[in-house]
PDB file of N, CA, C, O and CB in Angstrom:
ATOM      1  N   MET A   1       0.828  -1.213  -0.003  1.00  0.00           N
ATOM      2  CA  MET A   1       0.004   0.022  -0.046  1.00  0.00           C
ATOM      3  C   MET A   1       0.921   1.229   0.035  1.00  0.00           C
ATOM      4  O   MET A   1       1.838   1.315   0.852  1.00  0.00           O
ATOM      5  CB  MET A   1      -1.050   0.056   1.124  1.00  0.00           C
ATOM      6  N   ASN A   2       0.608   2.178  -0.887  1.00  0.00           N
ATOM      7  CA  ASN A   2       1.313   3.402  -0.900  1.00  0.00           C
ATOM      8  C   ASN A   2       0.661   4.441   0.092  1.00  0.00           C
ATOM      9  O   ASN A   2      -0.559   4.611   0.105  1.00  0.00           O
ATOM     10  CB  ASN A   2       1.351   3.939  -2.335  1.00  0.00           C
ATOM     11  N   ARG A   3       1.463   5.084   0.869  1.00  0.00           N
ATOM     12  CA  ARG A   3       0.970   6.028   1.854  1.00  0.00           C
ATOM     13  C   ARG A   3       1.047   7.405   1.181  1.00  0.00           C
ATOM     14  O   ARG A   3       1.902   7.683   0.339  1.00  0.00           O
ATOM     15  CB  ARG A   3       1.808   5.969   3.216  1.00  0.00           C
ATOM     16  N   ASP A   4       0.136   8.214   1.591  1.00  0.00           N
ATOM     17  CA  ASP A   4      -0.022   9.565   1.148  1.00  0.00           C
ATOM     18  C   ASP A   4       0.740  10.451   2.139  1.00  0.00           C
ATOM     19  O   ASP A   4       0.157  10.950   3.102  1.00  0.00           O
ATOM     20  CB  ASP A   4      -1.534   9.960   1.041  1.00  0.00           C
ATOM     21  N   TRP A   5       2.064  10.648   1.899  1.00  0.00           N
ATOM     22  CA  TRP A   5       2.893  11.469   2.949  1.00  0.00           C
ATOM     23  C   TRP A   5       2.630  12.937   2.699  1.00  0.00           C
ATOM     24  O   TRP A   5       2.447  13.377   1.564  1.00  0.00           O
ATOM     25  CB  TRP A   5       4.524  11.182   2.846  1.00  0.00           C
ATOM     26  N   ARG A   6       2.618  13.662   3.761  1.00  0.00           N
ATOM     27  CA  ARG A   6       2.468  15.086   3.728  1.00  0.00           C
ATOM     28  C   ARG A   6       3.489  15.693   4.676  1.00  0.00           C
ATOM     29  O   ARG A   6       3.977  15.013   5.579  1.00  0.00           O
ATOM     30  CB  ARG A   6       1.032  15.503   4.097  1.00  0.00           C
ATOM     31  N   LYS A   7       3.817  16.962   4.482  1.00  0.00           N
ATOM     32  CA  LYS A   7       4.749  17.727   5.374  1.00  0.00           C
ATOM     33  C   LYS A   7       3.933  18.466   6.409  1.00  0.00           C
ATOM     34  O   LYS A   7       2.785  18.847   6.178  1.00  0.00           O
ATOM     35  CB  LYS A   7       5.642  18.748   4.557  1.00  0.00           C
ATOM     36  N   GLY A   8       4.586  18.666   7.610  1.00  0.00           N
ATOM     37  CA  GLY A   8       3.888  19.464   8.586  1.00  0.00           C
ATOM     38  C   GLY A   8       4.569  19.338   9.975  1.00  0.00           C
ATOM     39  O   GLY A   8       5.775  19.118  10.094  1.00  0.00           O
ATOM     40  N   SER A   9       3.729  19.490  10.996  1.00  0.00           N
ATOM     41  CA  SER A   9       4.178  19.407  12.351  1.00  0.00           C
ATOM     42  C   SER A   9       3.241  18.558  13.187  1.00  0.00           C
ATOM     43  O   SER A   9       2.106  18.353  12.756  1.00  0.00           O
ATOM     44  CB  SER A   9       4.311  20.777  12.935  1.00  0.00           C
ATOM     45  N   ILE A  10       3.617  18.055  14.330  1.00  0.00           N
ATOM     46  CA  ILE A  10       2.752  17.205  15.146  1.00  0.00           C
ATOM     47  C   ILE A  10       2.976  17.600  16.683  1.00  0.00           C
ATOM     48  O   ILE A  10       4.076  17.922  17.131  1.00  0.00           O
ATOM     49  CB  ILE A  10       3.089  15.625  14.866  1.00  0.00           C
ATOM     50  N   GLU A  11       1.907  17.542  17.364  1.00  0.00           N
ATOM     51  CA  GLU A  11       1.966  17.685  18.816  1.00  0.00           C
ATOM     52  C   GLU A  11       1.211  16.536  19.373  1.00  0.00           C
ATOM     53  O   GLU A  11       0.102  16.226  18.936  1.00  0.00           O
ATOM     54  CB  GLU A  11       1.389  19.046  19.316  1.00  0.00           C
ATOM     55  N   LEU A  12       1.839  15.865  20.392  1.00  0.00           N
ATOM     56  CA  LEU A  12       1.224  14.661  21.013  1.00  0.00           C
ATOM     57  C   LEU A  12       0.607  15.068  22.360  1.00  0.00           C
ATOM     58  O   LEU A  12       1.015  16.040  22.996  1.00  0.00           O
ATOM     59  CB  LEU A  12       2.300  13.497  21.215  1.00  0.00           C
ATOM     60  N   VAL A  13      -0.389  14.280  22.757  1.00  0.00           N
ATOM     61  CA  VAL A  13      -0.945  14.402  24.072  1.00  0.00           C
ATOM     62  C   VAL A  13       0.102  14.083  25.143  1.00  0.00           C
ATOM     63  O   VAL A  13       0.983  13.248  24.939  1.00  0.00           O
ATOM     64  CB  VAL A  13      -2.148  13.496  24.211  1.00  0.00           C
ATOM     65  N   SER A  14      -0.015  14.780  26.314  1.00  0.00           N
ATOM     66  CA  SER A  14       0.904  14.619  27.465  1.00  0.00           C
ATOM     67  C   SER A  14       1.068  13.150  27.680  1.00  0.00           C
ATOM     68  O   SER A  14       0.076  12.422  27.700  1.00  0.00           O
ATOM     69  CB  SER A  14       0.371  15.328  28.773  1.00  0.00           C
ATOM     70  N   GLY A  15       2.318  12.663  27.849  1.00  0.00           N
ATOM     71  CA  GLY A  15       2.612  11.234  28.174  1.00  0.00           C
ATOM     72  C   GLY A  15       3.027  10.322  26.990  1.00  0.00           C
ATOM     73  O   GLY A  15       3.505   9.197  27.133  1.00  0.00           O
ATOM     74  N   TYR A  16       2.777  10.964  25.751  1.00  0.00           N
ATOM     75  CA  TYR A  16       3.181  10.272  24.513  1.00  0.00           C
ATOM     76  C   TYR A  16       4.398  11.023  23.883  1.00  0.00           C
ATOM     77  O   TYR A  16       4.510  12.245  23.970  1.00  0.00           O
ATOM     78  CB  TYR A  16       1.957  10.202  23.483  1.00  0.00           C
ATOM     79  N   THR A  17       5.269  10.255  23.267  1.00  0.00           N
ATOM     80  CA  THR A  17       6.471  10.854  22.694  1.00  0.00           C
ATOM     81  C   THR A  17       6.895  10.152  21.435  1.00  0.00           C
ATOM     82  O   THR A  17       6.518   9.009  21.179  1.00  0.00           O
ATOM     83  CB  THR A  17       7.598  10.834  23.690  1.00  0.00           C
ATOM     84  N   LEU A  18       7.709  10.875  20.631  1.00  0.00           N
ATOM     85  CA  LEU A  18       8.405  10.339  19.537  1.00  0.00           C
ATOM     86  C   LEU A  18       9.896  10.466  19.848  1.00  0.00           C
ATOM     87  O   LEU A  18      10.282  11.265  20.702  1.00  0.00           O
ATOM     88  CB  LEU A  18       8.011  11.042  18.229  1.00  0.00           C
ATOM     89  N   MET A  19      10.709   9.713  19.188  1.00  0.00           N
ATOM     90  CA  MET A  19      12.171   9.847  19.421  1.00  0.00           C
ATOM     91  C   MET A  19      12.799  10.709  18.334  1.00  0.00           C
ATOM     92  O   MET A  19      12.552  10.451  17.156  1.00  0.00           O
ATOM     93  CB  MET A  19      12.864   8.445  19.456  1.00  0.00           C
ATOM     94  N   ASP A  20      13.596  11.716  18.667  1.00  0.00           N
ATOM     95  CA  ASP A  20      14.236  12.642  17.733  1.00  0.00           C
ATOM     96  C   ASP A  20      15.515  12.043  17.265  1.00  0.00           C
ATOM     97  O   ASP A  20      15.879  10.920  17.613  1.00  0.00           O
ATOM     98  CB  ASP A  20      14.486  14.013  18.368  1.00  0.00           C
ATOM     99  N   ALA A  21      16.227  12.867  16.421  1.00  0.00           N
ATOM    100  CA  ALA A  21      17.561  12.394  15.859  1.00  0.00           C
ATOM    101  C   ALA A  21      18.557  12.092  16.902  1.00  0.00           C
ATOM    102  O   ALA A  21      19.477  11.310  16.661  1.00  0.00           O
ATOM    103  CB  ALA A  21      18.166  13.425  14.936  1.00  0.00           C
ATOM    104  N   GLU A  22      18.428  12.664  18.039  1.00  0.00           N
ATOM    105  CA  GLU A  22      19.425  12.403  19.123  1.00  0.00           C
ATOM    106  C   GLU A  22      18.898  11.380  20.206  1.00  0.00           C
ATOM    107  O   GLU A  22      19.411  11.299  21.322  1.00  0.00           O
ATOM    108  CB  GLU A  22      19.795  13.771  19.828  1.00  0.00           C
ATOM    109  N   SER A  23      17.868  10.631  19.804  1.00  0.00           N
ATOM    110  CA  SER A  23      17.226   9.579  20.643  1.00  0.00           C
ATOM    111  C   SER A  23      16.604  10.179  21.897  1.00  0.00           C
ATOM    112  O   SER A  23      16.507   9.513  22.928  1.00  0.00           O
ATOM    113  CB  SER A  23      18.259   8.492  21.048  1.00  0.00           C
ATOM    114  N   ARG A  24      16.194  11.408  21.808  1.00  0.00           N
ATOM    115  CA  ARG A  24      15.471  12.015  22.961  1.00  0.00           C
ATOM    116  C   ARG A  24      13.941  11.919  22.671  1.00  0.00           C
ATOM    117  O   ARG A  24      13.496  11.972  21.524  1.00  0.00           O
ATOM    118  CB  ARG A  24      15.925  13.561  23.192  1.00  0.00           C
ATOM    119  N   PRO A  25      13.203  11.782  23.729  1.00  0.00           N
ATOM    120  CA  PRO A  25      11.729  11.767  23.527  1.00  0.00           C
ATOM    121  C   PRO A  25      11.259  13.247  23.379  1.00  0.00           C
ATOM    122  O   PRO A  25      11.678  14.133  24.123  1.00  0.00           O
ATOM    123  CB  PRO A  25      10.971  11.030  24.766  1.00  0.00           C
ATOM    124  N   VAL A  26      10.401  13.451  22.419  1.00  0.00           N
ATOM    125  CA  VAL A  26       9.815  14.722  22.228  1.00  0.00           C
ATOM    126  C   VAL A  26       8.312  14.662  22.024  1.00  0.00           C
ATOM    127  O   VAL A  26       7.797  13.703  21.451  1.00  0.00           O
ATOM    128  CB  VAL A  26      10.452  15.379  21.095  1.00  0.00           C
ATOM    129  N   GLY A  27       7.619  15.669  22.485  1.00  0.00           N
ATOM    130  CA  GLY A  27       6.124  15.617  22.417  1.00  0.00           C
ATOM    131  C   GLY A  27       5.623  16.432  21.255  1.00  0.00           C
ATOM    132  O   GLY A  27       4.449  16.378  20.886  1.00  0.00           O
ATOM    133  N   ARG A  28       6.562  17.206  20.672  1.00  0.00           N
ATOM    134  CA  ARG A  28       6.221  18.102  19.552  1.00  0.00           C
ATOM    135  C   ARG A  28       7.389  18.041  18.480  1.00  0.00           C
ATOM    136  O   ARG A  28       8.567  17.971  18.831  1.00  0.00           O
ATOM    137  CB  ARG A  28       5.996  19.620  20.093  1.00  0.00           C
ATOM    138  N   ALA A  29       7.022  18.069  17.253  1.00  0.00           N
ATOM    139  CA  ALA A  29       8.042  18.126  16.239  1.00  0.00           C
ATOM    140  C   ALA A  29       7.615  18.854  14.976  1.00  0.00           C
ATOM    141  O   ALA A  29       6.484  18.694  14.517  1.00  0.00           O
ATOM    142  CB  ALA A  29       8.464  16.762  15.898  1.00  0.00           C
ATOM    143  N   ASP A  30       8.496  19.638  14.424  1.00  0.00           N
ATOM    144  CA  ASP A  30       8.300  20.358  13.210  1.00  0.00           C
ATOM    145  C   ASP A  30       9.042  19.743  12.022  1.00  0.00           C
ATOM    146  O   ASP A  30       9.954  18.941  12.226  1.00  0.00           O
ATOM    147  CB  ASP A  30       8.722  21.760  13.405  1.00  0.00           C
ATOM    148  N   GLY A  31       8.684  20.089  10.812  1.00  0.00           N
ATOM    149  CA  GLY A  31       9.395  19.668   9.617  1.00  0.00           C
ATOM    150  C   GLY A  31       9.326  18.097   9.470  1.00  0.00           C
ATOM    151  O   GLY A  31      10.265  17.438   9.024  1.00  0.00           O
ATOM    152  N   ILE A  32       8.168  17.581   9.873  1.00  0.00           N
ATOM    153  CA  ILE A  32       7.979  16.075   9.694  1.00  0.00           C
ATOM    154  C   ILE A  32       7.289  15.749   8.374  1.00  0.00           C
ATOM    155  O   ILE A  32       6.701  16.589   7.693  1.00  0.00           O
ATOM    156  CB  ILE A  32       7.120  15.470  10.875  1.00  0.00           C
ATOM    157  N   ASP A  33       7.412  14.437   8.066  1.00  0.00           N
ATOM    158  CA  ASP A  33       6.544  13.833   7.064  1.00  0.00           C
ATOM    159  C   ASP A  33       5.595  12.988   7.804  1.00  0.00           C
ATOM    160  O   ASP A  33       5.984  12.316   8.759  1.00  0.00           O
ATOM    161  CB  ASP A  33       7.318  13.018   6.001  1.00  0.00           C
ATOM    162  N   PHE A  34       4.250  12.988   7.374  1.00  0.00           N
ATOM    163  CA  PHE A  34       3.334  12.144   8.102  1.00  0.00           C
ATOM    164  C   PHE A  34       2.333  11.558   7.174  1.00  0.00           C
ATOM    165  O   PHE A  34       2.080  12.113   6.105  1.00  0.00           O
ATOM    166  CB  PHE A  34       2.650  12.900   9.198  1.00  0.00           C
ATOM    167  N   ALA A  35       1.748  10.442   7.550  1.00  0.00           N
ATOM    168  CA  ALA A  35       0.728   9.703   6.765  1.00  0.00           C
ATOM    169  C   ALA A  35      -0.322   9.070   7.689  1.00  0.00           C
ATOM    170  O   ALA A  35      -0.011   8.261   8.563  1.00  0.00           O
ATOM    171  CB  ALA A  35       1.403   8.594   5.896  1.00  0.00           C
ATOM    172  N   ILE A  36      -1.558   9.470   7.460  1.00  0.00           N
ATOM    173  CA  ILE A  36      -2.638   8.889   8.305  1.00  0.00           C
ATOM    174  C   ILE A  36      -3.144   7.631   7.640  1.00  0.00           C
ATOM    175  O   ILE A  36      -3.474   7.630   6.454  1.00  0.00           O
ATOM    176  CB  ILE A  36      -3.824   9.907   8.525  1.00  0.00           C
ATOM    177  N   GLU A  37      -3.205   6.515   8.442  1.00  0.00           N
ATOM    178  CA  GLU A  37      -3.663   5.254   7.923  1.00  0.00           C
ATOM    179  C   GLU A  37      -4.527   4.608   9.037  1.00  0.00           C
ATOM    180  O   GLU A  37      -4.016   4.224  10.090  1.00  0.00           O
ATOM    181  CB  GLU A  37      -2.443   4.328   7.488  1.00  0.00           C
ATOM    182  N   GLY A  38      -5.784   4.506   8.786  1.00  0.00           N
ATOM    183  CA  GLY A  38      -6.686   3.917   9.784  1.00  0.00           C
ATOM    184  C   GLY A  38      -6.644   4.757  11.043  1.00  0.00           C
ATOM    185  O   GLY A  38      -6.744   5.980  10.938  1.00  0.00           O
ATOM    186  N   GLY A  39      -6.510   4.212  12.167  1.00  0.00           N
ATOM    187  CA  GLY A  39      -6.436   4.913  13.448  1.00  0.00           C
ATOM    188  C   GLY A  39      -4.981   5.212  13.857  1.00  0.00           C
ATOM    189  O   GLY A  39      -4.703   5.325  15.051  1.00  0.00           O
ATOM    190  N   PHE A  40      -4.082   5.337  12.936  1.00  0.00           N
ATOM    191  CA  PHE A  40      -2.664   5.517  13.231  1.00  0.00           C
ATOM    192  C   PHE A  40      -2.095   6.687  12.418  1.00  0.00           C
ATOM    193  O   PHE A  40      -2.659   7.098  11.404  1.00  0.00           O
ATOM    194  CB  PHE A  40      -1.880   4.218  12.931  1.00  0.00           C
ATOM    195  N   VAL A  41      -0.985   7.195  12.887  1.00  0.00           N
ATOM    196  CA  VAL A  41      -0.271   8.228  12.114  1.00  0.00           C
ATOM    197  C   VAL A  41       1.210   7.760  12.000  1.00  0.00           C
ATOM    198  O   VAL A  41       1.839   7.535  13.035  1.00  0.00           O
ATOM    199  CB  VAL A  41      -0.387   9.686  12.822  1.00  0.00           C
ATOM    200  N   HIS A  42       1.731   7.622  10.898  1.00  0.00           N
ATOM    201  CA  HIS A  42       3.062   7.218  10.500  1.00  0.00           C
ATOM    202  C   HIS A  42       3.817   8.517  10.502  1.00  0.00           C
ATOM    203  O   HIS A  42       3.417   9.452   9.807  1.00  0.00           O
ATOM    204  CB  HIS A  42       3.109   6.463   9.087  1.00  0.00           C
ATOM    205  N   VAL A  43       4.946   8.624  11.289  1.00  0.00           N
ATOM    206  CA  VAL A  43       5.666   9.931  11.335  1.00  0.00           C
ATOM    207  C   VAL A  43       7.121   9.704  11.016  1.00  0.00           C
ATOM    208  O   VAL A  43       7.734   8.758  11.509  1.00  0.00           O
ATOM    209  CB  VAL A  43       5.527  10.624  12.738  1.00  0.00           C
ATOM    210  N   ARG A  44       7.663  10.553  10.208  1.00  0.00           N
ATOM    211  CA  ARG A  44       9.098  10.560   9.810  1.00  0.00           C
ATOM    212  C   ARG A  44       9.721  11.831  10.321  1.00  0.00           C
ATOM    213  O   ARG A  44       9.418  12.900   9.792  1.00  0.00           O
ATOM    214  CB  ARG A  44       9.279  10.449   8.248  1.00  0.00           C
ATOM    215  N   LEU A  45      10.560  11.775  11.304  1.00  0.00           N
ATOM    216  CA  LEU A  45      11.198  12.967  11.791  1.00  0.00           C
ATOM    217  C   LEU A  45      12.506  13.249  11.102  1.00  0.00           C
ATOM    218  O   LEU A  45      13.157  12.303  10.658  1.00  0.00           O
ATOM    219  CB  LEU A  45      11.413  12.864  13.243  1.00  0.00           C
ATOM    220  N   PRO A  46      12.926  14.467  10.984  1.00  0.00           N
ATOM    221  CA  PRO A  46      14.161  14.832  10.231  1.00  0.00           C
ATOM    222  C   PRO A  46      15.364  14.187  10.989  1.00  0.00           C
ATOM    223  O   PRO A  46      15.464  14.273  12.213  1.00  0.00           O
ATOM    224  CB  PRO A  46      14.333  16.461  10.114  1.00  0.00           C
ATOM    225  N   GLY A  47      16.255  13.550  10.222  1.00  0.00           N
ATOM    226  CA  GLY A  47      17.411  12.881  10.813  1.00  0.00           C
ATOM    227  C   GLY A  47      17.220  11.581  11.484  1.00  0.00           C
ATOM    228  O   GLY A  47      18.161  11.009  12.034  1.00  0.00           O
ATOM    229  N   VAL A  48      16.028  11.103  11.451  1.00  0.00           N
ATOM    230  CA  VAL A  48      15.642   9.768  12.088  1.00  0.00           C
ATOM    231  C   VAL A  48      15.421   8.780  10.957  1.00  0.00           C
ATOM    232  O   VAL A  48      14.548   9.042  10.129  1.00  0.00           O
ATOM    233  CB  VAL A  48      14.296   9.879  13.010  1.00  0.00           C
ATOM    234  N   PRO A  49      16.170   7.614  10.845  1.00  0.00           N
ATOM    235  CA  PRO A  49      15.887   6.695   9.865  1.00  0.00           C
ATOM    236  C   PRO A  49      14.504   5.979  10.132  1.00  0.00           C
ATOM    237  O   PRO A  49      14.149   5.672  11.269  1.00  0.00           O
ATOM    238  CB  PRO A  49      17.025   5.726   9.788  1.00  0.00           C
ATOM    239  N   GLY A  50      13.782   5.745   9.050  1.00  0.00           N
ATOM    240  CA  GLY A  50      12.549   5.036   9.157  1.00  0.00           C
ATOM    241  C   GLY A  50      11.456   5.916   9.711  1.00  0.00           C
ATOM    242  O   GLY A  50      11.627   7.124   9.877  1.00  0.00           O
ATOM    243  N   SER A  51      10.271   5.260  10.009  1.00  0.00           N
ATOM    244  CA  SER A  51       9.147   6.032  10.514  1.00  0.00           C
ATOM    245  C   SER A  51       8.707   5.434  11.913  1.00  0.00           C
ATOM    246  O   SER A  51       9.005   4.289  12.253  1.00  0.00           O
ATOM    247  CB  SER A  51       7.943   6.008   9.456  1.00  0.00           C
ATOM    248  N   GLN A  52       8.018   6.254  12.643  1.00  0.00           N
ATOM    249  CA  GLN A  52       7.429   5.920  13.951  1.00  0.00           C
ATOM    250  C   GLN A  52       5.984   5.899  13.843  1.00  0.00           C
ATOM    251  O   GLN A  52       5.422   6.643  13.039  1.00  0.00           O
ATOM    252  CB  GLN A  52       7.838   6.881  15.026  1.00  0.00           C
ATOM    253  N   LEU A  53       5.321   5.084  14.610  1.00  0.00           N
ATOM    254  CA  LEU A  53       3.857   4.957  14.542  1.00  0.00           C
ATOM    255  C   LEU A  53       3.189   5.361  15.738  1.00  0.00           C
ATOM    256  O   LEU A  53       3.564   4.830  16.783  1.00  0.00           O
ATOM    257  CB  LEU A  53       3.459   3.621  14.251  1.00  0.00           C
ATOM    258  N   VAL A  54       2.227   6.239  15.777  1.00  0.00           N
ATOM    259  CA  VAL A  54       1.478   6.614  16.954  1.00  0.00           C
ATOM    260  C   VAL A  54       0.022   6.420  16.669  1.00  0.00           C
ATOM    261  O   VAL A  54      -0.474   6.622  15.560  1.00  0.00           O
ATOM    262  CB  VAL A  54       1.769   8.054  17.375  1.00  0.00           C
ATOM    263  N   SER A  55      -0.644   6.017  17.734  1.00  0.00           N
ATOM    264  CA  SER A  55      -2.111   5.858  17.679  1.00  0.00           C
ATOM    265  C   SER A  55      -2.807   7.190  17.586  1.00  0.00           C
ATOM    266  O   SER A  55      -2.365   8.147  18.222  1.00  0.00           O
ATOM    267  CB  SER A  55      -2.619   5.103  18.900  1.00  0.00           C
ATOM    268  N   ALA A  56      -3.864   7.297  16.833  1.00  0.00           N
ATOM    269  CA  ALA A  56      -4.570   8.611  16.741  1.00  0.00           C
ATOM    270  C   ALA A  56      -4.921   9.246  18.003  1.00  0.00           C
ATOM    271  O   ALA A  56      -4.719  10.451  18.152  1.00  0.00           O
ATOM    272  CB  ALA A  56      -5.783   8.477  15.998  1.00  0.00           C
ATOM    273  N   PRO A  57      -5.457   8.495  18.970  1.00  0.00           N
ATOM    274  CA  PRO A  57      -5.709   9.212  20.265  1.00  0.00           C
ATOM    275  C   PRO A  57      -4.616   9.854  20.996  1.00  0.00           C
ATOM    276  O   PRO A  57      -4.870  10.668  21.884  1.00  0.00           O
ATOM    277  CB  PRO A  57      -6.265   8.340  21.157  1.00  0.00           C
ATOM    278  N   ALA A  58      -3.366   9.529  20.669  1.00  0.00           N
ATOM    279  CA  ALA A  58      -2.166  10.134  21.197  1.00  0.00           C
ATOM    280  C   ALA A  58      -1.790  11.504  20.608  1.00  0.00           C
ATOM    281  O   ALA A  58      -0.942  12.237  21.117  1.00  0.00           O
ATOM    282  CB  ALA A  58      -1.060   9.211  20.990  1.00  0.00           C
ATOM    283  N   VAL A  59      -2.513  11.803  19.454  1.00  0.00           N
ATOM    284  CA  VAL A  59      -2.218  13.093  18.704  1.00  0.00           C
ATOM    285  C   VAL A  59      -3.140  14.217  19.164  1.00  0.00           C
ATOM    286  O   VAL A  59      -4.364  14.102  19.097  1.00  0.00           O
ATOM    287  CB  VAL A  59      -2.388  12.895  17.142  1.00  0.00           C
ATOM    288  N   ARG A  60      -2.507  15.345  19.648  1.00  0.00           N
ATOM    289  CA  ARG A  60      -3.226  16.463  20.010  1.00  0.00           C
ATOM    290  C   ARG A  60      -3.506  17.336  18.839  1.00  0.00           C
ATOM    291  O   ARG A  60      -4.610  17.865  18.713  1.00  0.00           O
ATOM    292  CB  ARG A  60      -2.536  17.175  21.032  1.00  0.00           C
ATOM    293  N   LEU A  61      -2.467  17.521  17.906  1.00  0.00           N
ATOM    294  CA  LEU A  61      -2.677  18.402  16.817  1.00  0.00           C
ATOM    295  C   LEU A  61      -1.672  17.982  15.784  1.00  0.00           C
ATOM    296  O   LEU A  61      -0.523  17.652  16.079  1.00  0.00           O
ATOM    297  CB  LEU A  61      -2.543  19.893  17.222  1.00  0.00           C
ATOM    298  N   ILE A  62      -2.151  18.007  14.553  1.00  0.00           N
ATOM    299  CA  ILE A  62      -1.279  17.821  13.279  1.00  0.00           C
ATOM    300  C   ILE A  62      -1.608  19.037  12.396  1.00  0.00           C
ATOM    301  O   ILE A  62      -2.754  19.371  12.098  1.00  0.00           O
ATOM    302  CB  ILE A  62      -1.605  16.366  12.451  1.00  0.00           C
ATOM    303  N   THR A  63      -0.491  19.658  12.012  1.00  0.00           N
ATOM    304  CA  THR A  63      -0.640  20.794  11.065  1.00  0.00           C
ATOM    305  C   THR A  63       0.055  20.411   9.775  1.00  0.00           C
ATOM    306  O   THR A  63       1.214  19.997   9.789  1.00  0.00           O
ATOM    307  CB  THR A  63      -0.036  22.143  11.651  1.00  0.00           C
ATOM    308  N   SER A  64      -0.651  20.549   8.652  1.00  0.00           N
ATOM    309  CA  SER A  64      -0.174  20.267   7.374  1.00  0.00           C
ATOM    310  C   SER A  64       0.315  21.500   6.601  1.00  0.00           C
ATOM    311  O   SER A  64      -0.366  22.525   6.605  1.00  0.00           O
ATOM    312  CB  SER A  64      -1.213  19.589   6.642  1.00  0.00           C
ATOM    313  N   GLU A  65       1.424  21.431   5.969  1.00  0.00           N
ATOM    314  CA  GLU A  65       1.864  22.577   5.167  1.00  0.00           C
ATOM    315  C   GLU A  65       1.153  22.791   3.907  1.00  0.00           C
ATOM    316  O   GLU A  65       1.223  23.883   3.342  1.00  0.00           O
ATOM    317  CB  GLU A  65       3.240  22.458   4.863  1.00  0.00           C
ATOM    318  N   SER A  66       0.451  21.785   3.415  1.00  0.00           N
ATOM    319  CA  SER A  66      -0.344  21.932   2.133  1.00  0.00           C
ATOM    320  C   SER A  66      -1.747  21.320   2.271  1.00  0.00           C
ATOM    321  O   SER A  66      -2.530  21.351   1.321  1.00  0.00           O
ATOM    322  CB  SER A  66       0.409  21.233   0.926  1.00  0.00           C
TER     323      SER A  66
END
């Protein structure tokens, strides 16, 4: 399945994190690529190989650049 990747930023609900390029947990990230699939968001952070997966209820806000 091909994902529809978009550019933007993400903010997670308190208690949920993504790992940044320095392996630190972050609750907000800018300059990301994201794809929504079912009840999940696939997230690619700058400088991090691969993608990370978060459940939709963990997402407070996603902003798309386009």
